[in-house]
C-alpha positions as CSV (number, residue, x, y, z in Angstrom):
1,M,9.9,-247.2,61.2
2,P,8.5,-248.3,58.4
3,A,9.3,-247.4,54.9
4,L,7.2,-244.8,53.1
5,R,5.4,-245.9,50.9
6,V,4.2,-244.2,48.0
7,P,1.1,-245.2,45.8
8,A,2.1,-246.3,42.0
9,A,-0.4,-243.9,40.9
10,L,1.5,-241.0,41.8
11,F,4.5,-242.1,40.3
12,G,2.6,-242.4,37.0
13,L,1.6,-238.7,37.8
14,G,5.2,-237.7,37.9
15,A,6.0,-239.3,35.4
16,V,3.6,-238.1,33.2
17,L,4.4,-234.1,34.2
18,L,7.8,-234.6,33.9
19,S,7.4,-235.8,30.4
20,G,5.0,-233.0,29.8
21,A,7.4,-230.1,31.1
22,Q,10.6,-231.2,29.1
23,A,8.1,-231.9,26.1
24,A,7.4,-227.9,26.5
25,A,11.0,-227.5,27.4
26,D,11.7,-228.9,23.5
27,E,8.9,-226.9,21.5
28,P,9.9,-224.0,19.9
29,F,9.6,-220.5,21.5
30,Y,7.2,-218.9,19.1
31,K,5.1,-222.5,18.6
32,G,1.6,-221.3,19.1
33,K,2.6,-217.5,19.4
34,R,1.5,-214.5,17.6
35,L,4.3,-211.9,16.4
36,S,3.1,-208.1,16.3
37,L,6.0,-206.3,14.2
38,I,5.4,-202.4,14.3
39,I,6.9,-200.5,11.7
40,N,7.7,-196.9,13.1
41,F,6.9,-195.1,9.7
42,A,3.8,-194.6,8.0
43,A,2.1,-197.1,5.5
44,G,3.5,-196.5,2.0
45,G,7.1,-195.5,2.7
46,P,10.6,-196.9,2.5
47,T,10.7,-198.6,6.1
48,D,7.5,-199.7,5.6
49,I,8.0,-201.7,2.2
50,E,10.9,-202.9,3.9
51,G,9.3,-204.4,6.7
52,R,6.3,-206.2,5.3
53,L,8.7,-208.1,2.8
54,L,10.2,-208.9,5.7
55,A,7.2,-209.9,7.7
56,K,6.1,-211.9,4.7
57,H,9.2,-214.3,4.7
58,L,11.0,-214.1,8.1
59,V,8.0,-216.4,9.6
60,K,9.0,-219.1,7.3
61,H,12.4,-219.3,9.2
62,I,11.0,-219.1,12.8
63,D,10.6,-222.3,14.5
64,G,7.1,-222.6,15.5
65,Q,5.7,-220.5,12.4
66,P,4.1,-218.0,14.4
67,G,1.6,-215.5,12.9
68,I,2.8,-212.6,12.4
69,L,0.3,-209.1,12.3
70,V,2.5,-205.7,11.1
71,Q,1.2,-202.6,12.9
72,N,2.3,-199.1,11.5
73,M,2.9,-196.9,14.7
74,D,4.9,-193.7,13.0
75,G,4.9,-190.1,14.2
76,A,7.9,-187.8,15.8
77,G,10.5,-189.0,13.2
78,G,10.0,-192.6,14.2
79,M,9.9,-191.9,18.1
80,I,6.3,-193.2,19.1
81,G,7.1,-196.7,17.7
82,A,10.5,-196.6,19.2
83,G,9.2,-195.5,22.4
84,Y,5.8,-197.7,22.4
85,L,8.6,-200.6,22.0
86,G,10.1,-199.7,25.2
87,E,7.9,-198.0,27.3
88,V,4.4,-200.2,26.6
89,A,4.8,-203.5,24.7
90,P,4.6,-206.7,26.2
91,K,8.4,-207.8,27.3
92,D,7.7,-211.6,26.4
93,G,8.9,-211.9,23.3
94,T,5.6,-210.9,21.2
95,T,6.1,-207.5,20.0
96,L,9.2,-207.1,17.5
97,G,10.0,-203.6,16.5
98,Y,10.8,-202.7,12.4
99,F,12.8,-199.4,12.9
100,T,14.7,-196.7,10.7
101,G,16.5,-194.0,12.0
102,S,16.6,-195.0,16.0
103,A,20.1,-195.6,16.5
104,W,20.8,-191.8,15.1
105,R,17.6,-190.4,17.3
106,Y,19.7,-191.6,20.2
107,A,22.7,-191.1,19.7
108,N,22.4,-187.5,18.5
109,N,20.0,-187.3,21.7
110,P,19.6,-189.7,24.2
111,E,17.0,-187.7,26.5
112,R,14.5,-188.5,24.2
113,F,14.2,-191.9,25.1
114,R,11.9,-192.8,28.2
115,V,13.6,-195.9,28.2
116,D,17.3,-196.3,27.3
117,F,17.3,-197.4,23.7
118,R,20.9,-199.3,24.7
119,T,18.6,-201.4,27.0
120,Y,16.6,-203.2,23.9
121,E,17.5,-206.4,22.3
122,F,18.7,-205.8,19.1
123,V,18.1,-208.6,16.9
124,A,19.7,-207.6,13.6
125,Y,20.8,-204.1,11.6
126,Q,21.0,-203.3,8.0
127,P,23.3,-200.7,6.7
128,G,21.4,-197.9,4.6
129,T,22.0,-194.6,2.4
130,S,19.6,-192.1,0.9
131,I,19.1,-190.8,-2.2
132,A,18.7,-186.8,-2.7
133,Y,16.2,-186.3,-5.8
134,M,14.9,-183.1,-7.3
135,R,12.3,-181.1,-9.7
136,T,13.4,-180.6,-13.5
137,D,11.4,-177.4,-13.2
138,V,13.0,-175.7,-10.8
139,P,15.0,-172.3,-12.3
140,P,16.8,-172.8,-14.5
141,G,16.4,-176.3,-15.3
142,I,17.6,-179.0,-13.5
143,K,19.6,-181.3,-17.0
144,D,22.1,-182.7,-15.0
145,A,23.3,-183.5,-11.3
146,T,25.7,-180.9,-11.7
147,D,22.9,-178.2,-12.0
148,I,22.2,-177.9,-8.5
149,V,24.9,-175.3,-7.9
150,K,22.6,-173.2,-10.3
151,A,19.2,-173.7,-8.5
152,K,17.1,-171.0,-7.7
153,G,14.4,-171.3,-5.5
154,V,15.7,-174.7,-3.7
155,V,12.7,-176.1,-1.5
156,A,13.9,-179.0,0.6
157,G,11.7,-181.3,2.8
158,G,11.7,-183.5,5.0
159,L,10.6,-185.4,8.0
160,G,12.3,-183.5,10.8
161,A,15.1,-181.1,11.8
162,E,16.6,-183.9,14.0
163,N,15.8,-187.0,11.1
164,S,19.2,-188.4,9.9
165,K,17.8,-187.8,6.4
166,D,16.9,-184.4,6.8
167,L,20.5,-183.4,8.4
168,L,22.2,-185.2,5.5
169,L,20.5,-183.3,2.9
170,R,21.0,-179.9,4.6
171,L,24.6,-180.3,5.3
172,A,25.3,-181.5,1.8
173,L,23.4,-178.3,0.1
174,D,25.2,-176.4,3.0
175,M,28.7,-178.0,1.9
176,L,27.9,-177.5,-1.6
177,G,26.5,-173.5,-1.2
178,V,23.1,-173.9,-2.7
179,P,20.5,-171.3,-0.9
180,Y,17.5,-173.2,0.2
181,K,14.4,-173.0,2.2
182,Y,13.7,-176.2,4.6
183,V,10.4,-177.1,4.9
184,T,10.0,-180.3,7.4
185,S,7.8,-182.8,9.6
186,Y,6.6,-184.5,6.6
187,R,5.0,-188.2,8.4
188,G,6.5,-190.2,5.7
189,S,8.2,-190.1,2.8
190,S,5.1,-190.9,0.5
191,A,3.4,-187.5,2.1
192,A,6.9,-185.9,1.0
193,R,7.1,-187.1,-2.2
194,L,3.0,-186.0,-3.1
195,A,4.2,-183.1,-1.5
196,L,7.2,-182.4,-4.0
197,Q,4.5,-183.7,-7.1
198,Q,2.0,-180.7,-6.0
199,N,5.7,-178.0,-6.2
200,E,5.0,-177.8,-2.1
201,I,8.7,-178.6,-2.0
202,N,11.2,-179.9,-5.2
203,L,14.1,-181.7,-3.3
204,Y,13.8,-184.5,-1.2
205,A,16.4,-187.8,0.2
206,E,14.6,-191.2,-0.2
207,S,15.7,-194.4,1.2
208,P,16.6,-196.9,-2.4
209,P,13.7,-198.9,-1.9
210,S,10.8,-196.3,-2.4
211,Y,13.1,-194.3,-4.9
212,R,13.9,-197.6,-6.7
213,A,9.6,-198.8,-6.6
214,V,8.5,-195.4,-6.8
215,V,10.8,-192.6,-8.1
216,E,12.8,-193.9,-10.3
217,P,10.3,-195.7,-12.3
218,T,7.6,-192.6,-12.5
219,L,9.2,-189.7,-11.8
220,V,12.2,-190.0,-13.1
221,R,11.9,-192.1,-16.0
222,E,9.1,-189.2,-16.9
223,G,11.4,-186.2,-16.9
224,A,9.8,-185.1,-13.8
225,A,12.3,-185.3,-11.7
226,I,15.9,-186.0,-11.6
227,G,18.3,-187.9,-8.9
228,L,21.2,-186.1,-7.3
229,W,23.4,-188.3,-4.8
230,Y,23.4,-190.8,-2.7
231,D,24.8,-190.2,0.9
232,A,28.3,-192.1,1.3
233,N,32.0,-191.7,3.4
234,P,34.2,-192.4,1.2
235,S,36.8,-192.8,4.1
236,A,35.0,-195.4,6.0
237,E,36.0,-198.7,6.4
238,T,32.1,-200.3,5.7
239,A,30.9,-199.3,2.6
240,Y,27.5,-198.3,3.3
241,A,25.4,-200.7,1.0
242,P,26.5,-200.1,-2.3
243,R,23.5,-203.1,-3.4
244,Q,21.0,-200.4,-2.9
245,V,22.1,-198.3,-5.4
246,E,23.5,-200.7,-7.6
247,G,23.1,-200.0,-11.4
248,L,21.4,-196.4,-10.4
249,P,23.5,-193.1,-13.0
250,I,23.6,-191.4,-9.5
251,L,27.2,-190.4,-8.1
252,S,27.3,-190.6,-4.1
253,F,27.7,-187.3,-2.7
254,P,32.0,-187.2,-2.4
255,E,32.0,-187.7,-6.1
256,L,29.5,-185.0,-7.0
257,H,31.1,-182.6,-4.7
258,Q,34.6,-183.2,-6.2
259,K,33.3,-183.0,-10.3
260,I,31.7,-179.4,-9.0
261,N,34.2,-178.2,-7.0
262,G,37.5,-180.1,-8.0
263,R,37.7,-181.5,-4.7
264,L,36.6,-183.9,-1.8
265,P,34.5,-182.3,1.0
266,S,36.0,-181.0,4.1
267,G,35.6,-179.2,7.2
268,Q,33.2,-179.1,10.0
269,L,30.1,-179.6,8.1
270,W,32.1,-182.3,6.7
271,D,32.9,-184.0,9.9
272,A,29.3,-183.8,10.6
273,Y,28.1,-185.1,8.1
274,R,30.2,-188.4,8.3
275,T,28.9,-188.4,11.9
276,V,25.4,-189.0,11.4
277,L,26.6,-191.1,8.3
278,T,28.7,-193.7,10.2
279,I,25.8,-194.4,12.8
280,N,22.6,-194.0,10.3
281,G,24.5,-195.2,7.7
282,A,25.5,-198.4,9.6
283,M,22.6,-199.1,11.0
284,Q,19.6,-197.3,9.4
285,R,17.6,-200.2,9.9
286,Q,17.1,-202.4,13.4
287,I,14.9,-205.2,13.8
288,V,14.6,-204.8,18.0
289,L,12.6,-206.7,21.1
290,P,11.9,-204.4,24.2
291,P,14.4,-204.5,27.1
292,G,14.2,-207.9,29.2
293,A,12.9,-209.9,26.2
294,P,13.5,-213.5,26.5
295,P,16.7,-214.6,25.4
296,A,14.9,-217.8,23.7
297,A,13.1,-214.9,22.0
298,L,16.1,-213.3,20.4
299,A,17.9,-216.4,19.7
300,A,15.3,-217.9,17.6
301,L,14.7,-214.3,15.5
302,R,18.4,-214.1,15.1
303,A,18.9,-217.5,13.5
304,A,15.6,-216.5,11.6
305,V,17.0,-213.6,10.1
306,L,20.3,-215.2,9.3
307,K,18.4,-218.0,7.3
308,L,16.5,-214.9,5.6
309,N,19.7,-213.8,4.5
310,G,19.8,-217.1,2.3
311,D,16.4,-217.3,0.8
312,K,15.9,-217.5,-2.7
313,E,11.9,-216.2,-2.7
314,H,12.8,-213.2,-0.5
315,A,15.9,-212.1,-2.5
316,E,13.5,-212.7,-6.0
317,E,10.8,-210.5,-4.2
318,A,13.2,-208.2,-2.9
319,V,14.9,-207.4,-6.2
320,R,10.9,-206.9,-7.8
321,T,10.2,-204.9,-5.0
322,I,13.1,-202.4,-3.8
323,G,15.5,-203.0,-6.7
324,Y,17.9,-205.4,-3.9
325,V,18.3,-207.5,-1.8
326,P,18.9,-206.6,1.9
327,E,21.9,-207.9,3.8
328,W,21.0,-207.9,7.8
329,M,23.8,-208.4,10.3
330,A,23.0,-210.3,13.3
331,G,25.3,-212.1,15.5
332,A,26.2,-213.4,18.9
333,H,27.6,-209.9,19.4
334,T,24.9,-207.5,18.1
335,N,24.3,-206.3,21.1
336,E,27.6,-205.0,21.6
337,E,27.8,-203.8,18.3
338,V,24.4,-201.3,18.2
339,R,24.9,-200.3,21.8
340,T,28.6,-199.4,21.5
341,A,28.0,-197.4,18.2
342,I,25.6,-195.4,18.9
343,T,27.6,-192.4,20.7
344,I,29.2,-189.3,19.6
345,S,31.2,-186.8,21.3
346,P,29.7,-183.7,23.3
347,D,31.2,-181.7,21.2
348,M,29.6,-182.5,17.9
349,R,26.3,-183.2,19.6
350,A,26.8,-179.5,20.6
351,F,27.5,-178.6,16.8
352,I,24.3,-181.0,15.5
353,A,21.9,-179.4,18.3
354,D,22.9,-176.1,17.2
355,Y,22.0,-176.9,13.2
356,V,19.1,-178.3,14.4
357,R,18.1,-175.3,16.2
358,R,19.0,-173.5,13.3
359,A,16.5,-175.0,11.4
360,V,13.4,-174.3,12.9
361,K,14.2,-171.0,13.3
């Protein structure tokens, strides 16, 4: 039987196709692509400030140098953006989430997520805290943080009864024995801050970026407001974002409680406070891809985040903008770390669910 003869031209074509396929395989995943960054809170708030800062500098470190488009998708305490990423966004690595509070939202009420949050791909996470502050004209006059226990007519504002910052603020007030009215469902910190300036509320808690960038240089320096405490858990093995509050003349909540009462907080309210803080404080911010995103996208973004941690230009602008340099946790075990951490006991879930219901009666 005669041998099959293949024209030389076909050999040449095959070599070209093989060469092209190899070149495509060697190209960075994000070459020629555009990346959309979804921020799950409104423009002007701390999540937005940090997210836009991240977007500006992260692209320098992503192999392939993609373009990046930032989009705010706020509402329902951050659930609109978080839900969109899991349910609607393309799963091709071109849509990325920059989220606040989603880890706590899931741990406290996983049924709220139509797509299980544990199936999302976690690029990185960042520890965080929040800072409580109030108007100084609240009777009889607030000149020192310890005066909070003398305050009359306290009206605390928040973003939602299930929101971690709201829970921590209410739990702290209850542990201090301060009577208060709770007003919730502001769409973001900018709206709540405006309400405080207009005296609709007189007590609020913000993340350090907006406190440092907006509250401290204006309201605090003008004497219109005073910082009361920042959230912290002294018994935790992990220090919750000390660099975020470094240099601010504010005590941690346990320190303030001890200064007022002569002892550290304890009891069921304190257990609930620590539970919220253990999850939200350790993983307050998350950079997230949708479930099923390509491994190459996840690897490229994690590598870029780790490079961002050492970016001097980013560090300098971060200090100017938010007063500290964010440090992201990212690596091969990030998915496992987040997915393991976002669980709480059934008993504690039941207690917090009842606590939330009492807030909205």
